[in-house]
C-alpha positions in Angstrom: 4.2 18.4 -12.5 5.5 15.9 -14.1 4.4 12.2 -15.1 5.4 10.4 -12.1 4.0 13.2 -9.9 0.8 12.8 -11.9 0.9 9.2 -11.1 1.7 9.7 -7.6 -1.4 12.0 -7.4 -3.8 10.1 -9.4 -2.6 7.2 -6.9 -3.3 8.7 -3.8 -6.8 10.3 -5.3 -8.0 6.8 -6.0 -6.4 5.0 -3.3 -5.1 2.7 -5.9 -1.4 1.6 -6.3 1.1 3.6 -8.1 1.7 1.0 -10.8 -2.3 0.6 -11.4 -2.3 4.5 -11.7 0.5 4.4 -14.2 -0.9 1.6 -16.2 -4.4 3.7 -16.1 -2.5 6.9 -17.4 -0.4 4.9 -19.7 -4.0 3.4 -21.2 -5.3 6.9 -21.5 -2.6 8.5 -23.6 -2.9 5.6 -25.8 -6.6 5.6 -26.3 -6.6 9.4 -27.0 -3.7 9.0 -29.4 -5.0 6.6 -31.2 -8.5 8.5 -31.6 -6.5 11.7 -32.7 -4.4 9.6 -35.2 -7.5 8.2 -36.6 -9.1 11.5 -37.1 -11.5 11.7 -34.3 -11.9 13.8 -31.2 -12.0 13.2 -27.6 -14.1 15.2 -25.7 -14.3 15.3 -21.6 -17.4 17.4 -20.6 -16.0 20.2 -18.2 -12.6 19.5 -18.9 -12.0 20.0 -22.2 -11.5 18.6 -25.8 -8.5 17.3 -27.8 -8.6 17.6 -31.3 -6.6 17.7 -34.9 -6.1 20.6 -37.0 -5.1 21.5 -39.9 -1.6 23.5 -40.4 -1.4 25.2 -43.9 2.0 25.3 -45.8 3.9 28.6 -45.3 7.2 29.7 -45.8 9.5 30.4 -43.0 13.1 31.8 -42.2 16.3 30.0 -41.2 17.3 31.8 -38.2 20.8 31.4 -38.9 21.2 32.7 -42.2 17.9 34.6 -42.9 17.3 32.2 -46.1 13.6 31.6 -46.7 12.5 28.3 -46.4 9.1 26.0 -47.2 7.6 24.6 -44.2 5.3 21.8 -45.1 1.4 21.6 -43.8 1.2 19.5 -40.6 -1.7 18.0 -39.0 -1.2 19.1 -35.0 -2.6 17.9 -32.0 -4.9 20.6 -30.1 -6.2 21.0 -26.6 -9.2 23.3 -26.0 -10.1 23.6 -22.2 -13.7 23.5 -21.1 -15.7 25.6 -18.8 -15.1 23.7 -15.8 -11.5 23.8 -16.4 -11.4 27.0 -17.1 -13.0 28.5 -14.0 -11.2 26.1 -12.3 -8.1 28.0 -13.0 -9.3 31.4 -12.9 -10.7 31.2 -9.2 
């Protein structure tokens, strides 16, 4: 499912226009992104939790040459599914 299909599904389920559903989804994405950028977490009970984790610096290899390269430390966004979502997927 891509974004436009999700917007259509949201519009149908909430009995609103696709434009309203699109703005709602964009607002949700913006709110989650802003909270994660500020170092916070977003927990949706029964669905899951969005949070930022730290990835340590490490040594990797260039697949073309085999030469070692340094990969810098980074913060990466992550999602951990909640019990409700896990149960719905594992029917």
